[in-house]
C-alpha positions as CSV (number, residue, x, y, z in Angstrom):
1,M,358.0,-82.5,23.5
2,I,354.6,-81.1,24.4
3,R,352.9,-79.2,21.5
4,S,349.5,-77.3,20.9
5,I,347.6,-79.0,18.5
6,I,344.3,-78.1,16.7
7,T,342.0,-81.2,16.9
8,G,339.0,-79.7,16.0
9,T,337.2,-76.6,14.2
10,G,333.8,-75.3,13.7
11,H,331.9,-71.9,12.6
12,Y,328.9,-70.4,12.7
13,L,327.1,-68.2,9.7
14,P,323.8,-66.5,9.8
15,N,321.5,-67.4,7.0
16,K,320.6,-63.8,6.6
17,I,322.1,-62.1,3.6
18,I,322.4,-58.7,3.7
19,S,323.6,-57.2,-0.2
20,N,324.6,-53.3,-0.4
21,N,321.2,-52.8,-1.9
22,H,320.1,-52.9,1.8
23,F,321.6,-49.7,2.5
24,L,320.4,-47.4,-0.2
25,K,317.5,-45.8,1.9
26,H,319.7,-45.6,4.8
27,T,320.0,-41.6,5.9
28,F,323.8,-41.5,6.2
29,Y,325.5,-38.4,8.2
30,D,329.2,-36.7,8.4
31,K,331.0,-36.4,11.8
32,K,329.7,-33.1,12.2
33,G,326.2,-34.3,12.6
34,L,325.3,-33.2,9.2
35,K,323.3,-35.4,6.1
36,S,325.8,-36.3,3.9
37,E,326.0,-34.4,0.8
38,K,326.8,-38.0,-1.6
39,S,324.2,-39.9,-2.8
40,N,324.2,-43.2,-1.0
41,E,324.6,-44.9,-4.6
42,E,327.8,-43.0,-5.0
43,I,328.8,-43.8,-0.9
44,I,328.4,-47.7,-1.8
45,K,330.1,-47.8,-4.9
46,K,332.9,-46.4,-3.5
47,F,332.4,-48.6,-0.1
48,Q,332.3,-51.8,-2.4
49,K,335.6,-50.6,-4.5
50,I,337.8,-50.1,-1.5
51,T,336.7,-53.1,1.1
52,E,335.4,-55.6,-1.9
53,I,332.3,-56.2,0.3
54,K,329.4,-57.0,-1.7
55,E,327.1,-58.7,1.2
56,R,327.2,-59.5,4.8
57,R,325.6,-61.8,7.4
58,Y,323.6,-60.8,9.9
59,I,321.7,-63.0,12.8
60,N,317.8,-63.4,12.9
61,N,316.3,-61.3,16.5
62,S,316.0,-64.9,18.2
63,L,319.8,-65.5,18.7
64,L,322.4,-64.0,21.3
65,N,326.3,-63.9,21.0
66,S,326.6,-66.8,23.2
67,D,324.2,-69.0,21.5
68,I,326.3,-68.8,18.1
69,A,329.5,-68.9,19.9
70,S,328.0,-72.3,21.6
71,I,326.9,-73.6,17.9
72,A,330.4,-73.1,16.9
73,A,331.6,-74.7,19.6
74,K,329.8,-77.8,19.5
75,R,331.0,-78.1,15.7
76,A,334.4,-77.6,16.9
77,L,333.9,-80.5,19.7
78,I,332.0,-82.6,17.3
79,N,335.4,-82.3,14.5
80,S,337.6,-83.1,17.4
81,K,336.1,-86.2,18.7
82,I,337.0,-84.9,22.5
83,N,334.5,-85.6,25.2
84,K,333.2,-81.9,26.2
85,E,333.7,-83.1,30.0
86,K,337.6,-83.5,29.1
87,I,337.5,-79.7,28.1
88,D,339.6,-77.8,31.0
89,Y,339.2,-74.4,30.0
90,I,337.0,-72.5,27.7
91,I,338.3,-69.2,26.1
92,S,335.5,-66.7,24.6
93,A,337.0,-63.7,22.6
94,H,334.3,-61.3,22.0
95,N,334.0,-57.3,22.5
96,Y,330.1,-56.9,23.3
97,G,328.6,-59.9,25.1
98,D,325.0,-60.8,24.7
99,I,322.9,-57.6,23.1
100,H,319.7,-57.1,24.6
101,P,317.2,-57.3,22.1
102,I,315.1,-54.6,23.1
103,S,317.7,-52.0,24.7
104,F,320.4,-52.7,22.5
105,Q,322.6,-52.7,25.7
106,S,325.7,-54.9,26.3
107,D,325.4,-57.7,28.9
108,L,328.6,-59.1,29.8
109,M,327.7,-60.4,33.2
110,P,327.9,-63.5,33.4
111,S,330.3,-63.8,31.1
112,I,330.2,-65.6,27.7
113,A,332.3,-68.2,28.4
114,S,330.4,-69.3,31.5
115,R,327.4,-69.0,29.1
116,V,328.7,-71.1,26.6
117,K,329.5,-73.9,29.2
118,N,326.0,-73.9,30.4
119,K,324.8,-74.0,26.8
120,L,327.0,-76.7,25.9
121,Q,325.7,-78.4,29.3
122,I,329.5,-79.0,30.7
123,K,329.2,-80.5,34.2
124,N,332.8,-80.5,34.8
125,K,333.4,-78.3,37.8
126,K,337.4,-77.8,36.9
127,C,336.5,-76.5,33.6
128,R,337.4,-73.0,33.9
129,P,335.4,-69.8,31.7
130,Y,337.5,-67.0,30.5
131,D,336.5,-63.9,28.4
132,M,339.0,-62.4,26.0
133,I,338.2,-58.9,25.3
134,F,341.1,-57.8,22.9
135,G,339.5,-56.4,19.7
136,C,339.3,-58.3,16.6
137,P,342.7,-60.0,17.7
138,G,340.7,-61.7,20.4
139,W,340.6,-65.3,18.9
140,I,344.3,-65.4,18.1
141,E,345.4,-64.2,21.3
142,G,343.0,-66.6,22.8
143,M,345.1,-69.5,21.3
144,I,348.1,-67.7,22.4
145,L,346.9,-67.9,26.2
146,A,345.7,-71.5,25.4
147,D,349.2,-72.4,24.1
148,Q,350.8,-71.5,27.2
149,L,348.6,-73.3,29.6
150,L,348.5,-76.5,27.3
151,R,352.6,-76.2,27.2
152,S,352.8,-75.8,31.1
153,K,351.1,-79.0,31.5
154,N,347.6,-76.9,33.5
155,A,345.8,-78.2,30.5
156,K,344.6,-80.8,28.4
157,N,342.3,-79.5,25.6
158,I,341.2,-75.9,25.7
159,L,338.4,-74.8,23.7
160,I,338.5,-71.7,22.3
161,T,335.4,-70.0,20.6
162,S,335.0,-66.3,18.8
163,S,331.9,-64.7,18.4
164,E,330.1,-61.2,17.6
165,I,326.9,-59.8,16.9
166,L,327.9,-56.3,15.3
167,S,324.9,-56.0,13.9
168,K,323.2,-55.0,16.9
169,V,326.0,-52.3,17.9
170,I,326.2,-50.1,14.5
171,D,325.0,-46.9,13.6
172,P,322.9,-47.1,10.7
173,H,323.4,-43.3,10.1
174,D,327.5,-44.1,9.7
175,K,328.6,-45.2,6.4
176,N,331.2,-47.4,8.0
177,S,328.6,-49.6,9.4
178,M,328.7,-51.3,6.2
179,I,331.8,-53.1,6.9
180,F,330.6,-55.0,10.0
181,S,328.8,-58.4,10.4
182,D,327.6,-61.2,12.5
183,G,329.5,-64.9,12.9
184,A,331.0,-67.1,15.2
185,G,334.4,-69.5,15.0
186,A,336.1,-72.3,17.5
187,A,338.9,-74.3,17.8
188,V,339.9,-77.2,20.3
189,L,343.4,-76.6,21.1
190,S,345.3,-80.2,22.4
191,A,348.2,-80.8,24.4
192,I,350.1,-83.6,22.1
193,E,353.4,-85.5,22.2
194,I,355.1,-85.2,19.3
195,V,358.8,-86.4,18.1
196,E,359.6,-83.1,15.5
197,D,359.7,-80.0,17.3
198,N,358.2,-77.6,14.2
199,Q,354.6,-78.9,14.4
200,G,351.3,-77.3,16.1
201,I,351.7,-73.6,17.5
202,I,355.4,-72.8,16.8
203,H,356.0,-68.9,17.6
204,Y,353.6,-65.6,18.0
205,D,353.8,-62.1,19.0
206,T,351.6,-59.5,20.2
207,Q,352.1,-55.8,20.0
208,C,349.6,-53.5,22.0
209,N,349.7,-49.7,21.1
210,N,347.1,-48.1,23.5
211,N,348.3,-44.4,23.4
212,E,346.7,-42.1,20.6
213,E,345.8,-45.5,18.9
214,L,343.5,-46.1,21.8
215,H,340.7,-43.8,19.9
216,Y,341.0,-45.5,16.7
217,L,337.6,-47.8,17.5
218,T,335.0,-46.3,19.9
219,N,331.8,-46.6,20.9
220,S,329.5,-43.7,21.1
221,P,326.1,-41.8,20.1
222,S,324.8,-41.9,16.5
223,L,326.0,-39.4,14.1
224,N,322.4,-38.6,13.6
225,P,322.1,-36.7,16.5
226,N,318.2,-37.4,16.9
227,Y,318.7,-41.2,16.8
228,K,318.5,-42.3,20.3
229,K,318.4,-46.0,20.2
230,S,321.5,-46.8,21.5
231,L,325.2,-45.6,22.7
232,V,326.7,-48.5,22.1
233,N,327.6,-47.9,18.1
234,I,331.2,-48.8,16.3
235,K,332.9,-45.5,15.6
236,M,335.9,-46.2,13.7
237,N,338.8,-43.7,12.1
238,G,339.3,-45.6,8.8
239,R,342.5,-43.6,7.7
240,R,344.1,-43.9,10.6
241,I,343.8,-47.5,11.7
242,Y,345.1,-48.1,7.6
243,E,348.0,-46.1,8.1
244,Y,348.9,-48.0,11.5
245,A,348.2,-51.2,10.0
246,L,350.5,-50.7,7.0
247,K,353.4,-49.2,9.4
248,E,353.1,-52.3,12.2
249,V,351.9,-55.2,10.8
250,P,354.3,-56.4,8.2
251,N,357.0,-55.6,10.0
252,M,355.5,-57.6,13.4
253,L,354.6,-60.7,10.8
254,K,358.4,-60.6,9.4
255,N,359.7,-60.6,12.9
256,I,357.8,-63.5,13.9
257,L,358.8,-65.7,10.6
258,D,362.6,-65.0,11.2
259,H,362.5,-65.8,14.9
260,S,361.4,-69.1,14.0
261,N,363.9,-69.5,11.2
262,F,360.8,-69.1,8.4
263,H,361.0,-67.3,5.2
264,I,357.5,-66.2,3.6
265,K,358.1,-68.7,0.6
266,D,358.0,-71.6,3.4
267,I,353.8,-70.6,4.2
268,K,351.3,-72.1,2.3
269,K,348.7,-69.9,3.5
270,I,348.6,-66.5,5.1
271,I,344.8,-66.4,7.2
272,I,344.5,-62.3,8.0
273,H,341.5,-60.7,9.9
274,Q,338.8,-59.8,7.4
275,A,338.9,-56.2,8.3
276,N,339.3,-54.5,4.7
277,A,340.4,-56.1,1.5
278,K,342.4,-53.1,0.2
279,M,343.9,-52.9,3.6
280,D,345.0,-56.7,3.5
281,Y,346.3,-56.7,0.3
282,A,348.4,-53.7,1.3
283,I,349.7,-55.6,4.3
284,L,350.6,-58.5,2.5
285,K,352.9,-56.7,-0.4
286,R,354.4,-54.5,2.5
287,L,355.5,-58.0,3.9
288,L,356.6,-59.5,0.5
289,N,358.3,-56.5,0.1
290,L,360.2,-56.7,3.4
291,Y,361.6,-60.2,1.8
292,E,362.1,-58.3,-1.6
293,Y,360.1,-61.4,-2.9
294,S,358.9,-61.2,-6.4
295,Y,356.2,-62.8,-8.3
296,S,354.9,-63.2,-11.8
297,N,351.4,-64.5,-11.3
298,K,349.0,-62.1,-11.3
299,D,346.9,-64.2,-8.8
300,F,349.8,-64.9,-6.5
301,C,348.3,-62.9,-3.4
302,K,344.7,-64.4,-3.7
303,N,346.0,-67.6,-3.8
304,L,348.7,-67.3,-0.9
305,M,345.8,-64.8,1.2
306,P,342.2,-66.4,0.8
307,M,339.8,-63.6,1.6
308,T,336.1,-64.2,2.6
309,I,334.9,-60.4,3.0
310,Q,333.4,-60.2,-0.3
311,K,330.7,-62.4,1.2
312,F,331.0,-62.5,4.8
313,G,332.0,-59.0,5.9
314,N,333.8,-58.3,9.0
315,S,332.7,-60.1,11.7
316,S,336.0,-59.2,14.1
317,V,337.1,-61.9,16.1
318,S,335.5,-64.4,14.0
319,T,336.7,-64.0,10.7
320,V,340.5,-66.0,10.8
321,P,338.5,-69.2,12.7
322,T,335.9,-69.2,10.3
323,L,338.2,-68.7,7.3
324,L,340.4,-71.6,8.7
325,D,337.5,-74.0,9.3
326,L,336.1,-73.1,6.0
327,I,339.4,-74.5,4.5
328,L,339.9,-77.2,6.5
329,K,336.7,-78.6,5.7
330,K,337.3,-78.0,1.9
331,R,334.5,-75.3,1.4
332,M,336.3,-72.8,-0.3
333,P,338.1,-74.1,-3.4
334,P,340.4,-74.0,-4.9
335,H,342.2,-73.4,-1.4
336,E,343.2,-75.7,0.8
337,I,345.8,-77.2,3.6
338,N,347.0,-80.3,4.0
339,P,349.3,-82.3,6.5
340,G,352.6,-80.9,6.7
341,D,351.4,-77.3,5.3
342,T,352.5,-74.2,7.4
343,I,350.2,-71.3,8.0
344,L,350.6,-67.5,9.6
345,M,347.5,-66.4,11.3
346,A,347.4,-62.6,11.7
347,S,344.7,-59.9,13.1
348,L,344.5,-56.2,14.0
349,G,342.1,-54.2,16.2
350,A,340.6,-52.3,18.9
351,G,343.2,-50.8,21.1
352,M,345.1,-50.7,18.8
353,N,346.4,-54.3,19.2
354,I,347.9,-56.7,16.6
355,N,348.8,-60.3,16.6
356,G,350.1,-63.3,14.5
357,M,350.7,-66.9,15.0
358,I,352.7,-69.4,13.3
359,Y,351.1,-72.9,12.9
360,R,352.1,-76.5,11.2
361,F,349.8,-79.1,11.0
362,P,351.2,-82.4,11.7
363,K,352.5,-84.7,8.8
364,K,350.4,-87.7,10.4
365,K,348.3,-88.5,13.0
366,I,349.7,-88.6,16.7
367,K,348.7,-89.7,19.7
368,K,347.4,-87.3,22.3
369,Y,349.8,-86.8,24.9
370,Y,347.7,-87.5,28.1
371,E,346.1,-90.9,26.4
372,K,349.4,-92.1,25.6
373,K,351.0,-91.6,29.0
374,N,349.3,-91.7,32.5
375,T,350.7,-88.1,33.4
376,S,348.7,-86.3,36.0
377,R,347.5,-82.6,35.4
378,K,349.5,-80.0,37.1
379,L,347.1,-77.9,39.1
């Protein structure tokens, strides 16, 4: 049986740490274009209580989105020990492309995946670059597409990158801008022949509600009517996103588990998109309630669902692969993932789009399918 196995991971986090104190000098406006009556201290205190974000990472001005995607990609390739010329597809998840450092406008041509291929100096003409613009769930959706290509024998190795530089597309006068950050993650997914069925990518699902939910996350001018720096500013209806997430995500994740004959107790870690700590914990608790799962350890949720949002903020498509790589590289003690462990990955974002995936790490080292058999590639 051919299964899609993660053979390498990598990530990039900027060095510039932005604490919440950075926003004390900002002038916040409300949706009516009026200056906020609350003090910045009060706004920041409430923000931190809800999201748990204390700091986030911003890039320096010399880097582009495709640059940090390429850094994470190179690290994933090194970790995989796969020759870059053996990559059949590059799938790059993002939403804004490369942001021009002067005009702050989005540059999407050529595609980010094409730029990543160029920066990695991959010469293989059969390596096809795809961009995945799918909101924050883009990296998991890229993994889903890669799994389908691998199982159909249309590819042997696929590089899936995620990158976003949200510090360039936030409105400094919008308190919601404090959520967002910069970062990149990547993974190499390879076609592997296995004996046991339940290894690698086991099952996944995607749900897209694009009616009134379409406008929960949008781009628009600044809340400050006099701020004309950029028209590309993230605008978020936090309350509606929260309500949607709690209604839809737990049910979808339970359906994924049930379809695969898994119970929540079979899951070692839940790697969820780092959007908002309060929302993520609420999603987990509702999922546990669907199983009538009780626990006495007060740290149970934190142990099951690691969080990085407190230090790194919300880097959109990059939060899940960054968190995964940190755990696999043993850089988030006491969290660890061992051979044979099963994890559940989940994300939600603009659209509204949500998805989830069950992945089991192989119990032992296994040979790559195309190295073991001299099988021609289906094109």
